Structures are given as structure tokens and as C-alpha cells.
TILOPA-136847 format. One record per residue (C-alpha): x, y, z; residue number from 1; residue in three letters. Coordinates in steps of 0.02 Angstrom, whole numbers, plus 50000, padded with zeros to 5 digits. Example, Ala and Ser with C-alpha at 12.3 -4.5 7.8 and 13.67 -1.06 7.14 Angstrom:
<atoms>
ATOM  east  north  up  seq  type
ATOM  50615  49775  50390  1  ALA
ATOM  50684  49947  50357  2  SER
</atoms>
This chain:
<atoms>
ATOM  east  north  up  seq  type
ATOM  48848  50191  50092  1  MET
ATOM  48895  49999  50163  2  THR
ATOM  49012  49874  50105  3  VAL
ATOM  48888  49716  50124  4  ILE
ATOM  48972  49532  50178  5  LEU
ATOM  48924  49382  50120  6  GLU
ATOM  49077  49283  50080  7  ARG
ATOM  49280  49291  50071  8  ARG
ATOM  49236  49351  49869  9  SER
ATOM  49177  49502  49936  10  ASP
ATOM  49339  49544  50008  11  MET
ATOM  49438  49632  49881  12  ASN
ATOM  49510  49795  49823  13  LEU
ATOM  49369  49886  49773  14  ASP
ATOM  49274  49862  49950  15  SER
ATOM  49445  49890  50017  16  TYR
ATOM  49460  50062  49950  17  ARG
ATOM  49288  50105  49998  18  ARG
ATOM  49314  50052  50178  19  VAL
ATOM  49495  50107  50220  20  ALA
ATOM  49487  50259  50087  21  PHE
ATOM  49307  50314  50086  22  GLY
ATOM  49263  50291  50253  23  GLY
ATOM  49124  50167  50234  24  GLU
ATOM  49053  50049  50372  25  GLY
ATOM  49034  49863  50361  26  VAL
ATOM  48881  49738  50382  27  ASP
ATOM  48825  49548  50362  28  PHE
ATOM  48715  49478  50235  29  ALA
ATOM  48592  49387  50323  30  PRO
ATOM  48664  49202  50242  31  ALA
ATOM  48836  49251  50331  32  ALA
ATOM  48745  49263  50511  33  ILE
ATOM  48681  49095  50466  34  THR
ATOM  48854  49026  50412  35  THR
ATOM  48938  49092  50593  36  MET
ATOM  48800  49031  50700  37  GLU
ATOM  48830  48858  50604  38  ARG
ATOM  49000  48856  50619  39  THR
ATOM  49011  48917  50790  40  ARG
ATOM  48887  48768  50848  41  ALA
ATOM  48964  48653  50767  42  SER
ATOM  49142  48698  50826  43  PHE
ATOM  49094  48695  51008  44  LEU
ATOM  49032  48495  50956  45  ARG
ATOM  49218  48478  50899  46  LEU
ATOM  49283  48542  51087  47  LEU
ATOM  49164  48402  51156  48  GLU
ATOM  49273  48263  51070  49  GLU
ATOM  49384  48153  51180  50  PRO
ATOM  49578  48197  51183  51  ASP
ATOM  49542  48360  51073  52  ILE
ATOM  49686  48481  51065  53  PHE
ATOM  49676  48665  50987  54  ILE
ATOM  49825  48777  51020  55  TYR
ATOM  49764  48930  51111  56  GLY
ATOM  49585  48851  51144  57  VAL
ATOM  49629  48688  51222  58  THR
ATOM  49773  48756  51280  59  SER
ATOM  49867  48914  51334  60  GLY
ATOM  49978  49014  51229  61  TRP
ATOM  50161  49016  51188  62  GLY
ATOM  50273  48921  51309  63  MET
ATOM  50132  48866  51404  64  GLU
ATOM  50051  48761  51247  65  ALA
ATOM  50095  48605  51323  66  GLY
ATOM  49965  48630  51476  67  ARG
ATOM  49785  48574  51433  68  LYS
ATOM  49654  48675  51506  69  LEU
ATOM  49467  48589  51550  70  ASN
ATOM  49323  48649  51499  71  ALA
ATOM  49283  48781  51641  72  ALA
ATOM  49469  48832  51632  73  GLU
ATOM  49461  48848  51426  74  ARG
ATOM  49313  49001  51464  75  GLU
ATOM  49431  49088  51584  76  ALA
ATOM  49551  49065  51481  77  HIS
ATOM  49468  49154  51343  78  ALA
ATOM  49409  49321  51453  79  LYS
ATOM  49600  49332  51511  80  GLU
ATOM  49674  49508  51436  81  LYS
ATOM  49849  49473  51370  82  PRO
ATOM  49917  49653  51441  83  ASN
ATOM  50115  49605  51437  84  HIS
ATOM  50081  49588  51229  85  ILE
ATOM  50063  49787  51220  86  GLY
ATOM  50239  49806  51304  87  GLY
ATOM  50333  49737  51178  88  GLN
ATOM  50275  49878  51040  89  SER
ATOM  50415  50032  51056  90  PHE
ATOM  50311  50165  50991  91  GLY
ATOM  50344  50274  50834  92  GLY
ATOM  50210  50372  50736  93  GLU
ATOM  50026  50294  50726  94  ALA
ATOM  49997  50204  50580  95  LEU
ATOM  49885  50313  50443  96  PRO
ATOM  49702  50297  50503  97  GLU
ATOM  49660  50233  50314  98  ARG
ATOM  49779  50086  50361  99  LEU
ATOM  49700  50044  50528  100  VAL
ATOM  49541  50034  50453  101  ARG
ATOM  49599  49912  50316  102  GLY
ATOM  49655  49805  50445  103  ILE
ATOM  49498  49793  50530  104  VAL
ATOM  49413  49758  50362  105  PHE
ATOM  49533  49625  50318  106  ALA
ATOM  49518  49544  50493  107  ARG
ATOM  49343  49491  50456  108  LEU
ATOM  49392  49382  50311  109  THR
ATOM  49418  49241  50420  110  ASN
ATOM  49250  49293  50502  111  ILE
ATOM  49125  49293  50364  112  VAL
ATOM  49124  49088  50297  113  GLU
ATOM  49163  49038  50476  114  GLY
ATOM  49326  48995  50481  115  HIS
ATOM  49380  49078  50641  116  SER
ATOM  49213  49006  50739  117  ALA
ATOM  49190  49132  50839  118  VAL
ATOM  48996  49212  50873  119  ARG
ATOM  48924  49327  50744  120  PRO
ATOM  48911  49459  50908  121  GLU
ATOM  49105  49464  50893  122  LEU
ATOM  49096  49489  50698  123  ALA
ATOM  48957  49630  50717  124  ARG
ATOM  49082  49703  50859  125  GLU
ATOM  49237  49718  50741  126  ILE
ATOM  49116  49790  50601  127  ALA
ATOM  49059  49929  50712  128  ALA
ATOM  49242  49975  50762  129  MET
ATOM  49236  50081  50597  130  LEU
ATOM  49087  50181  50618  131  ASN
ATOM  49191  50260  50776  132  GLY
ATOM  49376  50304  50828  133  PRO
ATOM  49497  50178  50812  134  LEU
ATOM  49618  50162  50936  135  PRO
ATOM  49793  50218  50877  136  PRO
ATOM  49931  50076  50834  137  VAL
ATOM  50111  50111  50843  138  PRO
ATOM  50204  50090  50676  139  SER
ATOM  50360  50025  50776  140  GLY
ATOM  50402  49883  50857  141  GLY
ATOM  50253  49795  50767  142  ASN
ATOM  50375  49628  50720  143  ILE
ATOM  50380  49457  50764  144  GLY
ATOM  50342  49287  50706  145  SER
ATOM  50155  49355  50657  146  GLY
ATOM  50051  49510  50702  147  GLU
ATOM  49993  49477  50874  148  ILE
ATOM  50074  49642  50922  149  ILE
ATOM  49994  49770  50817  150  PRO
ATOM  49828  49666  50842  151  LEU
ATOM  49837  49688  51033  152  PHE
ATOM  49834  49881  51001  153  HIS
ATOM  49700  49872  50890  154  LEU
ATOM  49583  49742  50974  155  PHE
ATOM  49620  49766  51161  156  THR
ATOM  49457  49865  51185  157  PRO
ATOM  49358  49707  51108  158  LEU
ATOM  49481  49591  51247  159  MET
ATOM  49414  49532  51402  160  GLY
ATOM  49251  49455  51495  161  GLU
ATOM  49145  49485  51347  162  ALA
ATOM  49251  49341  51256  163  ARG
ATOM  49218  49153  51237  164  SER
ATOM  49328  49011  51192  165  VAL
ATOM  49412  49036  51024  166  LYS
ATOM  49386  49232  51013  167  GLU
ATOM  49538  49285  51059  168  PRO
ATOM  49646  49203  50941  169  GLY
ATOM  49508  49263  50801  170  ALA
ATOM  49563  49441  50859  171  LEU
ATOM  49757  49425  50878  172  LEU
ATOM  49801  49283  50763  173  ASN
ATOM  49821  49279  50565  174  GLY
ATOM  49902  49409  50443  175  SER
ATOM  49753  49537  50417  176  PRO
ATOM  49886  49689  50433  177  MET
ATOM  49990  49605  50290  178  ALA
ATOM  49834  49583  50181  179  SER
ATOM  49806  49780  50227  180  ALA
ATOM  49979  49834  50195  181  MET
ATOM  49954  49751  50040  182  ALA
ATOM  49787  49830  49965  183  ALA
ATOM  49852  49996  50048  184  ASP
ATOM  49995  50005  49937  185  THR
ATOM  49923  49918  49767  186  ALA
ATOM  49753  50068  49791  187  VAL
ATOM  49909  50190  49802  188  LEU
ATOM  50016  50124  49659  189  ALA
ATOM  49908  50160  49532  190  GLY
ATOM  49886  50341  49589  191  ARG
ATOM  50086  50357  49610  192  ARG
ATOM  50108  50291  49440  193  LEU
ATOM  49987  50423  49376  194  ARG
ATOM  50076  50569  49444  195  LEU
ATOM  50243  50499  49381  196  ALA
ATOM  50194  50505  49221  197  ALA
ATOM  50097  50670  49202  198  LEU
ATOM  50282  50763  49281  199  VAL
ATOM  50367  50648  49160  200  LEU
ATOM  50277  50703  49028  201  ALA
ATOM  50278  50861  49067  202  LEU
ATOM  50459  50871  49068  203  SER
ATOM  50478  50769  48891  204  ALA
ATOM  50359  50928  48820  205  GLU
ATOM  50468  51056  48903  206  ALA
ATOM  50634  50985  48814  207  ILE
ATOM  50540  50943  48665  208  LEU
ATOM  50580  50781  48642  209  ALA
ATOM  50543  50694  48482  210  PRO
ATOM  50368  50603  48498  211  LEU
ATOM  50472  50452  48380  212  ALA
ATOM  50510  50378  48551  213  ALA
ATOM  50329  50356  48588  214  TYR
ATOM  50270  50295  48430  215  ASP
ATOM  50128  50178  48416  216  SER
ATOM  50233  50060  48303  217  ALA
ATOM  50315  49999  48470  218  LEU
ATOM  50164  49949  48543  219  ASP
ATOM  50183  49796  48436  220  ASP
ATOM  50357  49775  48418  221  LEU
ATOM  50400  49781  48596  222  TRP
ATOM  50257  49662  48617  223  ASN
ATOM  50245  49690  48819  224  ASP
ATOM  50059  49727  48857  225  PRO
ATOM  50126  49857  49012  226  HIS
ATOM  50247  49932  48905  227  GLU
ATOM  50095  49970  48773  228  ALA
ATOM  49993  50050  48899  229  ARG
ATOM  50150  50170  48949  230  ALA
ATOM  50177  50212  48769  231  LEU
ATOM  49994  50243  48744  232  ALA
ATOM  49962  50360  48912  233  THR
ATOM  50135  50466  48848  234  LEU
ATOM  50064  50500  48678  235  ARG
ATOM  49878  50541  48749  236  ALA
ATOM  49975  50675  48880  237  LEU
ATOM  50084  50731  48742  238  LEU
ATOM  49941  50771  48621  239  GLN
ATOM  49923  50938  48556  240  GLY
ATOM  50099  50997  48611  241  GLY
ATOM  50224  51086  48508  242  ALA
ATOM  50234  51048  48334  243  ALA
ATOM  50414  51092  48314  244  THR
ATOM  50528  50973  48422  245  ARG
ATOM  50730  50955  48407  246  ARG
ATOM  50779  50853  48242  247  ASP
ATOM  50887  50730  48356  248  TYR
ATOM  50845  50605  48478  249  GLN
ATOM  50826  50673  48668  250  ALA
ATOM  50925  50598  48805  251  PRO
ATOM  50890  50419  48864  252  VAL
ATOM  50825  50432  49012  253  SER
ATOM  50672  50519  48890  254  TYR
ATOM  50681  50381  48746  255  ARG
ATOM  50682  50230  48901  256  ILE
ATOM  50524  50317  48982  257  LEU
ATOM  50393  50200  48912  258  PRO
ATOM  50484  50065  48963  259  ARG
ATOM  50546  50117  49147  260  VAL
ATOM  50345  50159  49163  261  LEU
ATOM  50287  49986  49084  262  GLY
ATOM  50396  49900  49222  263  GLN
ATOM  50317  50014  49354  264  ALA
ATOM  50123  49981  49299  265  GLY
ATOM  50179  49780  49270  266  ARG
ATOM  50230  49807  49473  267  ALA
ATOM  50057  49892  49515  268  ALA
ATOM  49958  49764  49433  269  ASP
ATOM  50076  49614  49525  270  HIS
ATOM  50044  49727  49679  271  MET
ATOM  49840  49720  49654  272  ALA
ATOM  49853  49531  49635  273  GLU
ATOM  49938  49500  49791  274  VAL
ATOM  49824  49620  49876  275  ALA
ATOM  49669  49520  49811  276  ASN
ATOM  49748  49364  49854  277  VAL
ATOM  49786  49410  50027  278  ALA
ATOM  49607  49487  50052  279  LEU
ATOM  49517  49347  50022  280  ARG
ATOM  49638  49223  50111  281  ALA
ATOM  49602  49127  50265  282  VAL
ATOM  49753  49165  50416  283  THR
ATOM  49683  49100  50562  284  GLU
ATOM  49802  48972  50666  285  ASN
ATOM  49719  48857  50711  286  PRO
ATOM  49595  48873  50569  287  VAL
ATOM  49433  48789  50596  288  TYR
ATOM  49390  48681  50428  289  VAL
ATOM  49185  48675  50456  290  PRO
ATOM  49104  48500  50400  291  PRO
ATOM  49067  48542  50238  292  HIS
ATOM  49211  48601  50198  293  HIS
ATOM  49260  48485  50034  294  PRO
ATOM  49458  48419  50111  295  SER
ATOM  49349  48342  50238  296  ASN
ATOM  49246  48220  50135  297  HIS
ATOM  49135  48188  50240  298  GLY
ATOM  49242  48118  50379  299  ARG
ATOM  49237  48249  50517  300  TYR
ATOM  49065  48274  50566  301  PRO
ATOM  49125  48409  50682  302  ASN
ATOM  49228  48479  50561  303  GLY
ATOM  49405  48494  50615  304  ARG
ATOM  49551  48633  50680  305  ALA
ATOM  49703  48629  50586  306  VAL
ATOM  49882  48709  50643  307  SER
ATOM  49964  48807  50509  308  ASN
ATOM  50077  48955  50473  309  GLY
ATOM  49937  49076  50384  310  GLY
ATOM  49992  49216  50501  311  TYR
ATOM  50160  49237  50388  312  HIS
ATOM  50100  49324  50225  313  ASN
ATOM  50239  49275  50086  314  ALA
ATOM  50201  49373  49944  315  THR
ATOM  50150  49540  50018  316  ALA
ATOM  50340  49609  50040  317  ALA
ATOM  50421  49539  49860  318  PRO
ATOM  50297  49636  49792  319  ALA
ATOM  50297  49798  49899  320  MET
ATOM  50484  49785  49855  321  ASP
ATOM  50460  49778  49675  322  GLY
ATOM  50357  49928  49683  323  LEU
ATOM  50493  50011  49771  324  ALA
ATOM  50621  49980  49660  325  GLN
ATOM  50499  50049  49497  326  SER
ATOM  50488  50216  49615  327  TRP
ATOM  50682  50238  49657  328  ALA
ATOM  50706  50227  49452  329  ASP
ATOM  50572  50342  49419  330  ILE
ATOM  50638  50443  49528  331  ALA
ATOM  50806  50435  49465  332  ASN
ATOM  50732  50466  49286  333  LEU
ATOM  50656  50633  49377  334  ALA
ATOM  50821  50679  49411  335  GLY
ATOM  50914  50663  49266  336  ARG
ATOM  50774  50753  49181  337  HIS
ATOM  50795  50898  49292  338  ALA
ATOM  50974  50917  49256  339  SER
ATOM  50960  50909  49070  340  HIS
ATOM  50839  51046  49083  341  LEU
ATOM  50950  51147  49185  342  PHE
ATOM  51064  51117  49043  343  ASP
ATOM  51048  51237  48907  344  GLY
ATOM  51183  51123  48803  345  ASP
ATOM  51067  50965  48832  346  SER
ATOM  50887  51056  48857  347  SER
ATOM  50929  51175  48684  348  LEU
ATOM  50831  51321  48803  349  LEU
ATOM  50884  51484  48814  350  PRO
ATOM  50980  51557  48954  351  PRO
ATOM  50888  51607  49114  352  GLY
ATOM  50838  51450  49191  353  LEU
ATOM  50952  51423  49307  354  ALA
ATOM  51094  51529  49291  355  THR
ATOM  51169  51604  49448  356  ALA
ATOM  51120  51775  49397  357  GLU
ATOM  50928  51719  49398  358  SER
ATOM  50837  51744  49559  359  PRO
ATOM  50758  51589  49553  360  LEU
ATOM  50909  51494  49568  361  ARG
ATOM  50831  51323  49517  362  LEU
ATOM  50960  51241  49486  363  GLN
ATOM  50995  51243  49689  364  LEU
ATOM  50856  51115  49676  365  TYR
ATOM  50923  51013  49549  366  GLY
ATOM  51063  50972  49687  367  TRP
ATOM  50935  50955  49807  368  ILE
ATOM  50855  50810  49697  369  ALA
ATOM  51021  50709  49687  370  VAL
ATOM  50984  50680  49880  371  SER
ATOM  50801  50621  49836  372  TYR
ATOM  50857  50520  49720  373  VAL
ATOM  51000  50433  49829  374  GLU
ATOM  50859  50423  49996  375  ALA
ATOM  50725  50316  49849  376  ALA
ATOM  50882  50219  49803  377  GLN
ATOM  50935  50182  50010  378  GLU
ATOM  50766  50138  50040  379  ALA
ATOM  50714  50022  49908  380  ALA
ATOM  50812  49880  49972  381  GLN
ATOM  50734  49702  49960  382  ARG
ATOM  50673  49626  50112  383  THR
ATOM  50722  49471  50191  384  LEU
ATOM  50658  49358  50317  385  ILE
ATOM  50728  49397  50480  386  PRO
ATOM  50799  49272  50592  387  GLY
ATOM  50742  49272  50773  388  ARG
ATOM  50871  49192  50889  389  GLU
ATOM  50870  49103  51057  390  ALA
ATOM  50661  49058  51031  391  ASP
ATOM  50628  48882  51036  392  PRO
ATOM  50459  48916  50909  393  ALA
ATOM  50452  49089  50846  394  ASP
ATOM  50624  49100  50743  395  ASP
ATOM  50580  49205  50618  396  VAL
ATOM  50484  49380  50597  397  HIS
ATOM  50338  49418  50462  398  CYS
ATOM  50412  49562  50340  399  THR
ATOM  50244  49638  50279  400  ALA
ATOM  50274  49783  50400  401  PRO
ATOM  50468  49821  50366  402  ILE
ATOM  50424  49811  50167  403  ALA
ATOM  50275  49917  50186  404  TRP
ATOM  50380  50051  50263  405  GLU
ATOM  50530  50052  50139  406  ARG
ATOM  50376  50067  49990  407  GLU
ATOM  50316  50193  50070  408  ARG
ATOM  50489  50279  50092  409  ARG
ATOM  50549  50274  49928  410  THR
ATOM  50368  50314  49846  411  ALA
ATOM  50392  50492  49965  412  ARG
ATOM  50569  50515  49890  413  GLU
ATOM  50506  50494  49722  414  MET
ATOM  50378  50615  49727  415  ILE
ATOM  50509  50759  49817  416  ASN
ATOM  50611  50723  49669  417  THR
ATOM  50439  50733  49540  418  LEU
ATOM  50398  50907  49617  419  ALA
ATOM  50581  50976  49581  420  VAL
ATOM  50557  50913  49399  421  LEU
ATOM  50371  50976  49378  422  ALA
ATOM  50413  51154  49441  423  MET
ATOM  50587  51171  49317  424  THR
ATOM  50462  51111  49187  425  ALA
ATOM  50351  51228  49234  426  SER
ATOM  50490  51373  49229  427  GLN
ATOM  50579  51280  49064  428  ALA
ATOM  50399  51316  48989  429  LEU
ATOM  50393  51489  49043  430  HIS
ATOM  50532  51561  49004  431  VAL
ATOM  50524  51511  48806  432  THR
ATOM  50327  51561  48803  433  GLY
ATOM  50254  51405  48793  434  ARG
ATOM  50118  51300  48854  435  THR
ATOM  50068  51114  48911  436  ALA
ATOM  49973  51000  48776  437  PRO
ATOM  49791  51004  48839  438  PRO
ATOM  49806  50842  48928  439  ALA
ATOM  49948  50916  49035  440  LEU
ATOM  49883  51100  49065  441  GLN
ATOM  49767  51057  49225  442  PRO
ATOM  49929  50997  49314  443  LEU
ATOM  50021  51137  49247  444  LEU
ATOM  49904  51264  49299  445  ALA
ATOM  49933  51153  49486  446  ASP
ATOM  50109  51161  49502  447  VAL
ATOM  50097  51335  49451  448  ARG
ATOM  49987  51393  49579  449  ARG
ATOM  50101  51317  49701  450  LEU
ATOM  50271  51371  49632  451  PHE
ATOM  50234  51523  49536  452  ALA
ATOM  50369  51566  49370  453  THR
ATOM  50402  51744  49438  454  SER
ATOM  50580  51781  49460  455  ALA
ATOM  50558  51888  49615  456  ALA
ATOM  50645  51862  49779  457  MET
ATOM  50536  51750  49888  458  ARG
ATOM  50532  51588  50016  459  ASP
ATOM  50560  51455  49867  460  HIS
ATOM  50593  51312  49985  461  ALA
ATOM  50420  51325  50058  462  ALA
ATOM  50334  51337  49893  463  GLU
ATOM  50432  51189  49851  464  ALA
ATOM  50379  51081  49998  465  ARG
ATOM  50214  51161  49967  466  ALA
ATOM  50203  51072  49779  467  LEU
ATOM  50286  50909  49856  468  ALA
ATOM  50165  50908  49984  469  ASP
ATOM  50010  50940  49887  470  ALA
ATOM  50045  50811  49770  471  MET
ATOM  50065  50662  49898  472  GLU
ATOM  49898  50734  49968  473  GLN
ATOM  49818  50700  49780  474  ALA
ATOM  49887  50543  49776  475  VAL
ATOM  49816  50494  49966  476  LEU
ATOM  49645  50579  49909  477  SER
ATOM  49636  50515  49720  478  GLY
ATOM  49636  50684  49650  479  ALA
ATOM  49774  50660  49539  480  ILE
ATOM  49648  50530  49448  481  HIS
ATOM  49574  50678  49389  482  ASP
ATOM  49760  50730  49350  483  ASP
ATOM  49744  50886  49456  484  ARG
ATOM  49839  50917  49611  485  LEU
ATOM  49701  50998  49720  486  THR
ATOM  49534  50955  49730  487  ALA
</atoms>
């Protein structure tokens, strides 16, 4: 399958998922190629106007912005490869391939309707990158007022002698990495939320939490569509569970599940909204506004170039921060659940789940879960715009790479905590001779395949790690949408 782009509206979360996660390629509709040819021609006419100034096109870059270039110098300038940029990145592990594919995809937003004013040949070259191995993009050191450093690592193969005027800036400017990070987070958010709902519902069944806390009357009474959706999810997952349950309310961490999951759903929906906006946003600087654009009012027969701050995405980081906070809260609830299941006075379960005499010694994992919760809360910090001293122009940094890494770390710690809770809930059901409700049985089977209920002495730590890794992989692959940890 191939994603066909004709206009910016074709850039959305669905097409992003197909390209970044599904490995599909990209091609352009004939109308898009025609638009690129027309805007390229009008842009070249704009360059012939007297006293025209376009940063990075009729001038040098950075500190050389005041140096005016003649026509011959402009073409020579376009063919230069700024090797010094790559030296500013300090390495770290490479960004995931899915994210790098997403950056390549998001790079095309500026191009598809002609706002980069580049030749169709360059558009096709960028799209063709998705058909072969992509250059590694380091995760470390990608900070600056824009995204030039990571984009240099990615698009270096397309720079040099083959380039023409305006095209280097079209490769290195704008905020496609922020767009891709927002979209990457949005795609994974729904999957992570589904995993959390499954494991927390399994815990509610293990402790025999009264179902009144998830009653359908609350859908209307709480007056919140996200919480209503969470309530409905919990009811569906627990349907067909034990008929006889505790006759008094469960601990607070069970009763507030729909409200915390509802807030996470709200954060996930907002992340999707931010991602869809970013994927369709033209972030070129300077951006070419073609003659036919409504803002020109017919006054610019050759269009115009507008210098702007499109390379700074101000919405991605706050949205990712909101999700990270939800993951930290869910990790905290999962840790509380595990502690209650270990405590017979709280869980009402018979002895043997976590006693010192039990070979499983699951309570040790309860202690470990505390460290996961702490790590999640530490990672879930608000991302503020970093200042940049002693620079006359680039005086602040972009925020998306910082927030993306924080959200990713928080989500992984949440999954580690959910793994502890899942194996604890599985064992709680085992020692009481019960099974899970029908909707949770696939999850329970996968948990037990990776963490056996047998009390025999073995490498429990390896099994626990395998369970957490399987949960992470189920999120990345999308298998969790089938309520499974394995394909």
C-alpha cells in the first residue's frame, strides 16, 4: 500500500500511522506535482524582483544573514553542505525507526502545496527515502531554536551538488520532528491507555471490587464524556466476573479508576488533536506564500516570502506533558493495587500470595513497583522553554524533543508497574481458584504464559522483565488492540 498525497489535508494521524508504523510508502497525486511546478516557477520570478531579501536564499545563514548574495552566489550557496551542523549533536541512542520515518513523512507537509517552493524532484527524493534504510538520527543533543541538528543528520544524503536555490532550507527548517513526535505519542497513547485499563480491571476482579463504583448511572451524574467512556470500558471488561463480591467498598485507588482513566483519555484525545494540527501545519521559515493564496489579496503576482517562527511547535510539549502526568498517576494506582493485593486484611484473599514462606515471594516485586512509581513521577515533569544565553538571535530552545523523551520514560515506568500488578493479580486469581471475566481471559492467558503461576523456585526476575517487555511490544505493534500481549 502507498499513501497518496495531494494536499495538506492528506497529512493526518491515519496516514502517519500507515507510513511510520505500517511501513507504507508515499507518492504524490498529479495535482500536487502540478502545484509544486507552478509555485516553483512563481518563486523563481520572485527572486528576480529588485532588492528582494529572503533569508538563506538571497543571504547567508545564521550570522551571515546580512551578507547579500547575487544570482550566481545563490546557486553556489544552495550546493554547499553545512558539515559543521552535525558536530553539534552529542549522540545517544538512535531515535526509533518508526519516528524517523514519521519525520520524513512530516517533512512533506511544507512541500505538497508548494510552500517550500522546491522542485518536484526533491519532493520525490524525500518520499523515496521511505523505501530504503534511513540514516540514524541521534536522540541526544537535538536541542536548539529549531530542528536543524537532527534534520541535518537525516537529510544529509539529499544535500550538496544536486540542490538548487531554496532547497537546503526546505530540508533543514521547520518543525517536522515536533510534528512526528506529537503523532508518535498520539498513536501510542490509545494503546497504552488500553493496556492500563485491561490490567487495572484484572486487578479489580482479583480483589473482588464492588461493581457499584463503575455503575452506568455515573455516566450521566459525573457529566464528563471521557469518564463515561472509561466507566463503560471497565463495565465491559468486568462483565461476567465473580457474582459474589466484597460487601463494602474497595480502597480509593479502585473507586477512582474511571476518573483517572477518563483524564488519561482526555489527554490522549488532546494529543491526537495537537498531532493532527501539527501534521497539516506549514512550518517553513521563510515560508513561500504563492500568488493565489487568499492572504495576498491579488497584490503579489509572484507571491511573497514571510520570515516566521514556524520551527517552534508550542503545543506538542504541553500535550505530551499532560500524558506523562496521566501515566505517572496510573503507575501510582497500579502500585497501590499491588500493595493491597499483597495485604490480606485489605484484599480479603487467603494467605499464600506474598508471605515469606511462599517460594514466589511476590511481595518483593511490590517493593520494586515503588521504585517504578517514583521513576515515573520524576520523569513526568513539566517542560518549559529553555533559554539560551549569549546568542544574539537563537535565544531559546525548542521543547518537543525534551517532552517526548520524558513522556516515553514515564510510559515505560508505568508499564513496568502494570507488569508487577498483572502478575500479582494473576496469582491472586490462581490462589483463590478463580478465572478472569471473558473479556480479560486473553490478557490473563498471556500473563501466565510469561509469568507462570507455579510456586517452583525459578528466575522470577527474568519472567517479570519478559512480561514488561511483552507489554511494551504489544503497545508498539498494536497487538494490545486485540487485548493480547503477543501476536
